[in-house]
C-alpha positions in Angstrom: 0.0 0.0 0.0 1.1 3.6 -0.7 -0.3 7.0 0.4 -2.5 7.3 -2.7 -4.1 3.9 -1.9 -4.4 4.9 1.7 -6.4 8.0 0.8 -9.2 5.6 -0.4 -9.5 3.8 2.9 -12.5 4.9 5.0 -15.0 3.5 7.5 -17.5 3.0 4.5 -15.5 -0.1 3.6 -15.9 -1.6 7.0 -18.8 -0.6 9.2 -20.3 2.8 8.7 -21.4 5.0 5.8 -20.8 8.4 7.4 -21.4 10.6 4.3 -25.1 11.1 5.2 -24.5 12.3 8.7 -23.8 16.0 8.3 -26.9 16.6 6.2 -29.1 14.6 8.5 -27.6 16.4 11.6 -28.3 19.8 10.1 -31.7 18.9 9.0 -32.7 17.6 12.4 -31.4 20.7 14.1 -33.3 22.9 11.6 -36.5 20.9 12.0 -36.3 21.5 15.8 -36.0 25.2 15.1 -38.9 25.2 12.6 -41.2 23.3 15.0 -40.3 25.9 17.8 -41.2 28.7 15.4 -44.5 27.1 14.5 -45.3 26.6 18.2 -44.5 30.3 19.0 -46.8 31.5 16.2 -49.5 29.0 17.2 -49.5 30.5 20.7 -50.4 34.0 19.4 -54.0 34.8 20.5 -54.2 38.6 20.5 -53.1 41.5 18.3 -50.9 42.6 21.2 -49.1 39.3 21.2 -48.6 39.4 17.5 -47.3 43.0 17.6 -44.8 42.0 20.4 -43.4 39.1 18.3 -43.3 41.3 15.2 -41.4 44.1 17.0 -38.9 41.6 18.5 -38.2 39.8 15.3 -37.9 43.0 13.3 -35.3 44.4 15.8 -33.4 41.1 15.8 -33.6 40.8 12.0 -32.1 44.2 11.4 -29.5 43.6 14.1 -28.5 40.3 12.4 -28.3 42.0 9.0 -25.6 44.1 10.7 -27.9 47.1 11.3 -29.0 49.5 8.5 -26.8 52.2 7.1 -27.8 55.8 7.7 -31.0 56.7 5.8 -30.6 60.5 6.0 -27.9 61.1 3.5 -28.7 63.3 0.4 -30.3 61.3 -2.5 -28.9 63.7 -5.1 -31.5 62.4 -7.5 -31.4 63.4 -11.1 -33.3 62.5 -14.3 -31.1 61.6 -17.2 -33.7 61.1 -19.8 -37.4 60.4 -20.6 -38.9 57.7 -22.8 -42.5 57.9 -24.0 -44.2 54.6 -24.6 -47.9 53.8 -25.2 -49.1 56.8 -23.2 -46.7 56.2 -20.3 -43.8 58.5 -19.5 -40.7 56.7 -18.2 -38.1 58.8 -16.4 -34.6 57.5 -16.2 -33.4 58.2 -12.6 -30.1 58.0 -10.8 -29.9 58.6 -7.0 -27.4 57.9 -4.2 -28.6 55.4 -1.6 -25.4 56.0 0.3 -22.7 58.6 -0.6 -21.1 57.4 -3.8 -23.4 54.4 -4.2 -25.6 55.0 -7.2 -28.9 53.3 -7.8 -30.4 53.3 -11.3 -34.1 53.2 -11.7 -37.0 53.8 -14.1 -40.0 55.8 -13.0 -43.2 54.9 -14.8 -45.7 57.7 -14.8 -49.3 57.0 -16.0 -51.1 59.6 -18.2 -52.6 62.7 -16.7 -51.3 62.5 -13.2 -52.8 65.6 -11.6 -52.7 64.7 -7.9 -50.7 62.5 -5.5 -51.6 58.8 -5.9 -50.5 55.3 -5.0 -47.2 54.0 -6.1 -45.5 50.7 -6.3 -41.8 49.9 -5.8 -40.9 47.1 -8.3 -37.9 45.1 -7.2 -36.1 42.9 -9.8 -35.2 39.3 -9.5 -32.0 37.6 -10.8 -32.2 38.9 -14.4 -29.0 40.3 -15.9 -30.8 43.2 -17.4 -32.9 43.8 -14.3 -35.3 46.7 -14.8 -34.7 46.5 -18.6 -35.7 42.8 -18.6 -38.8 42.2 -20.8 -40.6 40.3 -18.0 -40.2 43.1 -15.5 -41.0 45.9 -18.0 -44.3 44.2 -18.7 -45.3 44.0 -15.0 -44.5 47.7 -14.6 -46.5 48.6 -17.7 -49.5 46.6 -16.3 -49.3 48.7 -13.1 -48.8 52.0 -14.8 -51.7 51.5 -17.3 -53.9 51.0 -14.3 -52.9 54.5 -13.0 -50.2 53.6 -10.5 -46.8 55.3 -10.3 -44.1 52.6 -10.5 -40.4 52.8 -9.7 -38.4 49.8 -11.0 -34.9 49.7 -9.4 -31.8 47.8 -10.4 -30.5 45.7 -7.6 -26.8 45.3 -6.7 -24.9 43.3 -9.4 -27.6 43.5 -12.0 -28.8 45.9 -14.7 -26.6 49.0 -14.7 -25.0 48.1 -11.3 -22.4 45.5 -12.0 -20.0 45.9 -9.0 -17.0 44.4 -10.7 -17.4 46.1 -14.1 -14.1 47.6 -15.3 -14.3 50.3 -18.0 -10.9 49.4 -19.3 -12.0 45.8 -20.0 -15.5 46.7 -21.1 -16.7 43.9 -18.9 -16.6 42.4 -15.5 -14.0 40.5 -13.5 -16.7 38.8 -11.4 -19.9 37.6 -13.1 -23.1 39.5 -12.5 -26.0 38.4 -10.2 -25.7 35.4 -7.9 -21.9 35.0 -8.5 -21.3 38.6 -7.6 -23.7 38.4 -4.7 -21.9 35.4 -3.3 -18.5 36.9 -3.9 -19.1 40.2 -2.1 -21.7 38.7 0.3 -19.2 36.2 1.8 -16.9 39.1 2.7 -19.8 40.8 4.6 -20.1 37.9 7.0 -16.9 38.2 9.1 -17.9 41.8 9.7 -21.2 40.6 11.3 -23.1 41.9 8.3 -25.3 40.4 5.6 -25.4 41.4 2.0 -29.1 41.8 2.6 -28.5 45.1 4.6 -27.4 46.8 1.4 -30.3 45.3 -0.7 -32.9 46.5 1.8 -31.3 49.8 2.3 -31.3 50.5 -1.4 -35.0 49.7 -1.5 -35.7 51.9 1.5 -34.0 54.8 -0.2 -36.2 54.1 -3.3 -39.2 54.7 -1.0 -37.5 57.9 0.2 -37.2 58.9 -3.4 -40.8 58.1 -4.2 -41.9 60.2 -1.2 -40.1 63.3 -2.8 -42.3 63.0 -5.9 -45.3 65.3 -6.2 -47.1 62.5 -8.1 -47.0 60.1 -5.1 -49.1 59.9 -2.0 -46.4 59.0 0.7 -49.0 56.9 2.6 -49.8 54.7 -0.3 -46.7 53.0 -1.4 -46.7 49.3 -2.1 -44.0 46.8 -3.1 -43.7 43.8 -5.3 -41.0 41.7 -7.1 -40.4 38.1 -7.9 -37.6 35.6 -7.1 -34.7 37.7 -5.9 -37.2 40.6 -6.1 -39.5 38.5 -3.9 -36.6 38.3 -1.4 -36.2 42.1 -1.5 -40.0 42.6 -1.2 -39.8 40.4 1.9 -36.9 42.4 3.3 -39.0 45.5 2.9 -42.1 43.9 4.5 -40.0 43.1 7.6 -37.9 46.2 7.8 -39.9 49.2 6.5 -43.2 50.0 8.2 -44.0 52.6 5.6 -45.0 50.0 3.1 -48.8 50.1 2.8 -49.3 46.8 1.0 -47.2 44.1 -0.6 -47.3 41.4 -3.2 -44.3 39.1 -2.8 -44.0 36.9 -5.8 -42.4 33.4 -6.4 -40.5 33.5 -3.2 -42.8 33.0 -0.2 -42.7 29.3 1.0 -41.5 27.9 4.2 -37.9 27.1 5.2 -38.5 23.4 5.8 -40.0 22.7 2.3 -37.1 24.5 0.7 -34.5 22.7 2.8 -35.7 19.4 1.5 -35.5 20.6 -2.1 -31.7 20.9 -1.4 -31.1 24.1 -3.4 -28.8 26.8 -2.3 -29.8 30.4 -1.9 -28.2 33.7 -2.8 -26.2 35.6 -0.1 -28.9 38.3 0.5 -31.3 35.5 1.2 -29.3 34.0 4.1 -30.3 35.7 7.3 -28.0 34.9 10.2 -29.5 33.3 13.2 -33.1 33.8 12.2 -34.0 30.1 12.2 -32.6 29.8 15.7 -35.1 32.5 16.7 -38.0 30.5 15.2 -38.3 32.9 12.2 -39.9 31.6 9.0 -41.7 32.9 6.0 -44.9 33.2 8.0 -43.1 36.0 9.9 -42.5 37.9 6.7 -46.3 38.0 6.1 -47.1 38.7 9.7 -44.7 41.7 9.7 -47.5 43.3 7.5 -50.6 42.2 9.4 -53.3 43.5 9.1 -52.2 45.5 6.0 -53.1 44.0 2.6 -50.8 41.2 1.4 -51.2 39.1 -1.8 -48.8 36.2 -2.2 -48.2 35.4 -5.9 -46.9 32.0 -6.8 -46.5 29.5 -9.6 -47.2 25.8 -9.3 -43.9 24.5 -10.9 -41.4 26.5 -8.9 -38.2 25.4 -7.2 -39.7 27.3 -4.3 -42.2 24.6 -3.3 -45.8 25.5 -3.8 -46.8 23.3 -0.9 -44.7 25.5 1.4 -46.3 28.6 0.0 -49.8 27.4 0.5 -49.1 26.2 4.0 -47.6 29.6 5.0 -50.5 31.6 3.7 -53.1 29.3 5.2 -51.5 29.4 8.6 -51.3 33.2 8.5 -54.9 33.9 7.7 -56.2 33.5 11.3 -53.8 36.3 12.5 -55.4 38.8 10.0 -58.7 37.6 11.4 -57.6 38.8 14.9 -58.1 42.2 13.5 -61.3 41.3 11.7 -59.5 41.7 8.3 -59.1 38.1 7.1 -60.0 39.1 3.5 -56.8 41.3 3.3 -54.4 38.3 2.8 -54.7 35.8 0.0 -52.7 33.8 -2.5 -53.0 33.7 -6.3 -51.4 30.9 -8.3 -50.5 30.5 -11.9 -49.7 27.2 -13.7 -46.2 28.1 -14.7 -42.5 27.8 -13.9 -40.5 30.4 -12.0 -41.4 33.7 -13.5 -43.6 36.8 -13.0 -46.2 35.8 -15.5 -48.7 38.0 -17.2 -51.5 36.4 -15.1 -49.6 37.3 -11.9 -49.0 40.8 -13.3 -52.8 41.2 -13.8 -53.4 39.9 -10.2 -50.9 42.3 -8.8 -52.5 45.1 -10.7 -55.9 44.3 -9.4 -54.5 44.1 -5.8 -52.6 47.4 -5.9 -55.3 49.3 -7.7 -57.8 48.2 -5.0 -55.7 49.1 -2.1 -53.6 52.1 -3.4 -56.0 53.7 -5.8 -59.3 52.7 -4.3 -60.8 51.3 -7.4 -61.4 47.9 -9.1 -59.7 47.2 -12.4 -59.8 44.4 -14.9 -56.3 44.6 -16.6 -56.0 43.8 -20.2 -52.4 43.5 -21.1 -52.8 42.1 -24.6 -51.3 45.3 -26.1 -48.4 45.6 -23.8 -45.1 45.4 -25.6 -41.5 45.5 -24.3 -39.2 48.4 -25.0 -35.7 47.9 -26.3 -33.6 47.6 -23.1 -30.9 50.1 -24.0 -33.6 52.8 -24.3 -34.2 52.4 -20.5 -30.5 52.9 -19.5 -30.0 55.7 -17.0 -26.3 55.9 -18.0 -25.0 56.5 -21.4 -23.5 53.1 -22.0 -25.3 50.9 -19.5 -23.0 50.7 -16.5 -22.6 53.1 -13.5 -19.0 52.0 -13.0 -18.3 52.7 -16.6 -19.5 56.3 -16.4 -19.3 57.7 -12.8 -15.7 57.9 -11.4 -15.4 56.6 -7.9 -18.8 54.8 -7.9 -18.9 52.5 -4.9 -20.3 49.0 -4.3 -20.5 46.5 -1.5 -16.7 45.8 -1.7 -15.9 49.4 -0.9 -18.6 49.4 1.9 -16.9 46.3 3.4 -13.4 47.9 3.3 -14.8 50.9 5.2 -16.5 48.6 7.7 -13.1 46.9 8.4 -11.5 50.3 9.0 -14.4 51.3 11.4 -14.1 48.1 13.4 -10.3 48.3 13.6 -10.5 51.9 14.8 -13.0 51.0 17.4 -11.0 48.0 18.6 -7.8 49.9 18.7 -9.2 52.0 21.6 -9.8 48.9 23.8 -7.0 47.5 26.0 -5.6 44.3 24.6 -6.3 42.3 27.7 -10.0 43.3 27.6 -10.2 42.5 23.9 -8.7 39.1 24.5 -11.1 38.3 27.3 -14.1 39.4 25.2 -12.8 37.8 22.0 -12.1 34.4 23.5 -15.4 34.5 25.3 -17.2 35.1 22.1 -15.2 32.4 20.3 -16.0 29.8 23.0 -19.7 30.7 22.8 -19.7 30.3 19.0 -17.9 27.0 19.1 -19.8 25.4 22.0 -23.3 26.8 21.5 -25.8 24.1 20.8 -23.3 21.2 21.0 -24.5 18.1 22.8 -21.6 16.4 24.6 -21.3 12.7 23.8 -18.9 9.9 24.8 -16.2 9.4 22.3 -16.9 5.6 22.0 -14.0 5.2 19.5 -14.0 2.6 16.8 -10.6 1.4 15.7 -11.4 -0.4 12.5 -8.2 -1.1 10.6 -4.4 -0.9 10.5 -2.0 -0.6 7.6 1.7 0.2 6.8 3.4 2.3 4.2 7.1 1.7 4.2 8.3 2.3 7.8 5.2 4.1 8.9 2.4 2.3 10.7 -1.1 3.6 10.4 -4.1 3.1 12.7 -7.6 4.1 11.6 -10.4 5.2 13.9 -13.6 7.2 14.1 -15.3 8.6 17.2 -18.3 10.7 18.3 -17.4 14.4 18.2 -20.9 15.4 19.4 -24.3 13.7 19.5 -25.1 12.8 15.9 -21.7 13.4 14.3 -18.7 11.1 14.0 -15.2 12.4 13.2 -12.5 10.3 11.8 -8.7 10.2 11.6 -5.5 8.3 10.9 -2.6 8.0 13.4 0.9 7.6 11.8 4.0 6.5 13.7 7.4 4.9 13.0 7.1 1.1 13.3 10.3 1.0 15.2 8.7 3.0 18.1 6.0 0.5 18.8 5.2 0.3 22.5 6.2 3.8 23.3 3.8 6.7 24.1 4.8 9.3 21.5 4.4 13.0 21.4 1.7 14.0 18.8 1.3 16.5 16.1 -2.4 17.0 15.2 -2.6 17.8 11.5 -5.6 19.6 10.0 -5.7 20.3 6.3 -8.1 20.4 3.4 -9.3 17.0 2.5 -8.0 15.3 5.6 -7.2 11.6 5.1 -8.3 11.8 1.5 -5.4 14.2 0.8 -2.3 12.4 2.1 0.0 12.2 -0.9 0.7 16.0 -1.0 1.8 15.8 2.7 3.5 12.4 2.5 7.1 13.8 2.9 6.0 15.9 5.9 4.3 12.8 7.5 7.4 10.7 7.0 9.8 13.4 8.3 7.7 14.0 11.4 7.3 10.2 12.2 11.1 9.7 11.7 11.7 12.4 14.3 9.8 10.2 16.9 6.5 12.1 16.7 3.2 10.5 15.9 0.9 12.3 13.5 -2.9 12.3 13.7 -4.6 13.5 10.6 -8.1 14.7 11.4 -11.2 14.5 9.2 -13.6 17.2 10.4 -17.3 17.1 9.8 -18.2 17.2 6.1 -14.6 16.7 4.9 -12.5 13.8 3.6 -14.4 10.5 3.8 -17.1 12.5 5.8 -17.9 14.7 2.7 -21.7 14.5 2.1 -23.0 12.9 -1.0 -23.4 15.4 -3.8 -26.8 17.1 -4.0 -28.0 20.3 -5.6 -27.0 19.5 -9.2 -23.7 18.3 -10.5 -21.4 21.0 -9.0 -18.3 20.2 -7.0 -19.3 19.7 -3.3 -17.1 22.6 -2.3 -18.0 25.1 -4.9 -20.6 28.0 -4.7 -24.2 26.7 -4.4 -22.8 23.2 -3.7 -23.6 20.7 -1.1 -21.2 22.0 1.5 -22.1 25.6 0.6 -25.8 24.9 1.1 -25.3 23.1 4.4 -23.0 25.9 5.6 -25.8 28.4 4.9 -28.3 26.2 6.8 -25.9 26.4 9.8 -25.7 30.2 9.5 -29.5 30.3 9.7 -29.1 28.4 13.0 -26.5 30.9 14.3 -23.8 28.4 13.7 -21.2 27.8 11.0 -19.0 25.1 9.5 -15.9 26.9 10.9 -17.4 26.9 14.5 -18.5 23.2 14.2 -15.2 22.1 12.8 -13.3 24.0 15.5 -15.3 22.0 18.0 -14.3 18.8 16.1 -10.7 19.8 16.5 -11.1 20.3 20.3 -12.7 16.9 20.5 -9.8 15.4 18.6 -7.6 16.5 21.5 -9.9 14.4 23.8 -9.5 11.5 21.3 -5.7 11.7 21.5 -6.0 11.1 25.2 -7.9 7.9 24.5 -5.7 6.7 21.7 -3.2 4.1 22.8 0.4 5.0 22.3 -0.1 8.7 22.1 1.1 11.1 24.8 -1.7 13.7 25.3 0.6 15.8 27.4 2.8 16.6 24.3 0.5 17.9 21.5 1.5 20.3 18.8 -0.4 21.3 15.7 0.2 21.5 12.0 -2.4 23.8 10.3 -2.2 23.7 6.5 -4.4 25.4 4.0 -7.8 26.9 4.5 -9.0 24.1 6.9 -6.0 24.8 9.1 -8.1 27.6 10.4 -9.9 25.2 12.8 -6.7 24.2 14.5 -5.7 27.9 14.8 -9.0 28.7 16.5 -8.8 25.6 18.7 -5.2 26.5 19.8 -6.4 29.9 20.8 -8.8 28.4 23.3 -7.0 25.2 24.5 -3.6 25.1 26.1 -3.2 21.4 25.4 -1.9 22.5 22.0 1.6 23.6 22.9 2.5 25.2 19.5 1.1 25.4 16.0 2.9 25.5 12.7 0.7 27.4 10.2 1.3 26.9 6.4 -0.9 28.8 4.0 -4.5 29.5 5.0 -6.3 32.8 4.9 -3.9 34.5 7.3 -6.2 37.4 8.2 -9.9 37.9 7.9 -9.4 41.7 7.5 -7.0 41.1 4.6 -9.4 38.8 2.9 -12.2 41.3 3.2 -10.0 44.0 1.8 -9.1 41.8 -1.2 -11.0 42.9 -4.2 -10.4 39.5 -5.8 -9.9 36.2 -4.1 -10.4 32.4 -4.7 -14.0 31.8 -3.7 -13.7 28.0 -3.8 -14.8 26.4 -0.5 -15.5 29.8 1.0 -18.2 28.4 3.2 -15.6 26.3 5.1 -13.7 29.3 6.5 -16.6 31.8 6.9 -17.0 32.7 10.6 -19.8 35.3 10.9 -19.0 38.3 13.1 -15.4 37.3 13.9 -13.9 40.7 13.0 -16.1 42.4 15.6 -13.9 40.6 18.2 -10.5 39.7 16.8 -8.6 38.7 13.7 -6.3 35.7 13.3 -3.1 37.6 14.0 -4.7 38.8 17.3 -5.5 35.2 18.2 -1.9 34.1 17.5 -0.5 37.0 19.6 -2.8 36.1 22.5 -1.9 32.5 22.3 1.8 33.2 22.4 1.4 35.8 25.2 3.2 38.5 23.1 2.2 42.2 22.9 
């Protein structure tokens, strides 16, 4: 046998198939949270109880987004052109949601607007052209022909707002839409932020803009959008009490039904810790009660229609607490994932009734799309190609790092250490259920002069970890000092480290190579399409997001695994648990660095590669996003960075 053959050895060949366990474990924890949320909502009996829950969840939701940026900065709105189409005037608008962050939008004005009237904020889903997309133009025209003012806004990374557009290239360095959202969104998380804070803030500033228009009644502003626009609509329903009525489209479901679909979600759709608080899509609707809400859905969606129906049905009784059960309903169309013309007509009926005070029967047969470039607010279709210094989420994140570092620099280091390590312990241990190791030694092998023992053990209730112990065969019978090795791929990635293993064993030191949860032979079976398990929207990415919803993370879980490996070394015959060092290599070496910061049983750590510094990663405009979910630790920079942890571990100033 050689190291390459050894990489294929796993418990699956002997006793246990452990590749299901991480998904099952996360789903079981999630189901407990979903059940608790259902029970809390079922216990609501009065409007006062509903309003208390709504206020609590709204506060926590905004807090978990990272708070909202200031909403009192000048909009500096300007109209860059006007398009006349079928009796509708469409103004091309640019405003600043935050200083230097430019939002492009089209304002649809119906004919003969002589007094303030109802308006609808239209929020675009994941379409490259965004507000210029034919599907979205048609919805806006339906609404405008009924007499509603409509503002259609480009979201981050779409339409004219590609964040990584480079004028010199005439293109982007990071692909628009979900790729860009994931790329910039991952860098928000170590700051304690969510990409969603910027999405919802842009939308809130669009409402601010609508309220400046003489054509708009500020008390009669509704919101709609489908897919990613349904997400943004939901964010507004929770965060902005100015919204008078809402029609979230092809997004509302429930978290359990979508979890079993196995699909990933975009970064602005991942809301840290909210499942742990019992939050579900019912709470999105209840944030509006008893205001009018119409849920629009299609029957053949990847957002399961069963979850949509369940959510609406369970919410109706809470509108009835106010005697307004007729103000919430669901309209379905037999279609795939799109804002269909039938749904556009249903939205138009809904908003006309509640914002204009009249019933309409929309006939959209004559509605035709406009050539997309005619709706550009910029000359050539990209803000970053026209406005020098235009900012995006990357620049926001860089500023946030500087703010945090400035604040932390004013805190005595001893105080920062105490607070930082306390936070880390809480993150790593929260929700873990201790369990006896009950180790299973299942095989032995030998490569040249190195003996290998193979074992798996319980890291916590419901999750096994796994590892190989290597030692020089000539040292049989002696208790050897140990180096615990943590690297990407664990025991399925031995050959690249074979020279180091041999050298360490020849020096009289045993090596334990650890497989943390979801890695090496514990890697889950592939789901969510044919992507690599570690890539964006992959199996590991999706499960990592599920953990973030539970106020957990893969990084925290795997750090706990590493601490339990120290316990396992104590139980492993022939290993001296009083002499443990660490070898952290690559991205997954992070778990050993974090564990060493908390546990003095690790005497020293050699670090090779890895991310080095969360702050430096966040400040990197470009980075390798492969396996990003594995090293994401939400909120860490609020407390420390990896160089701080190393300094504290060594006791140096």
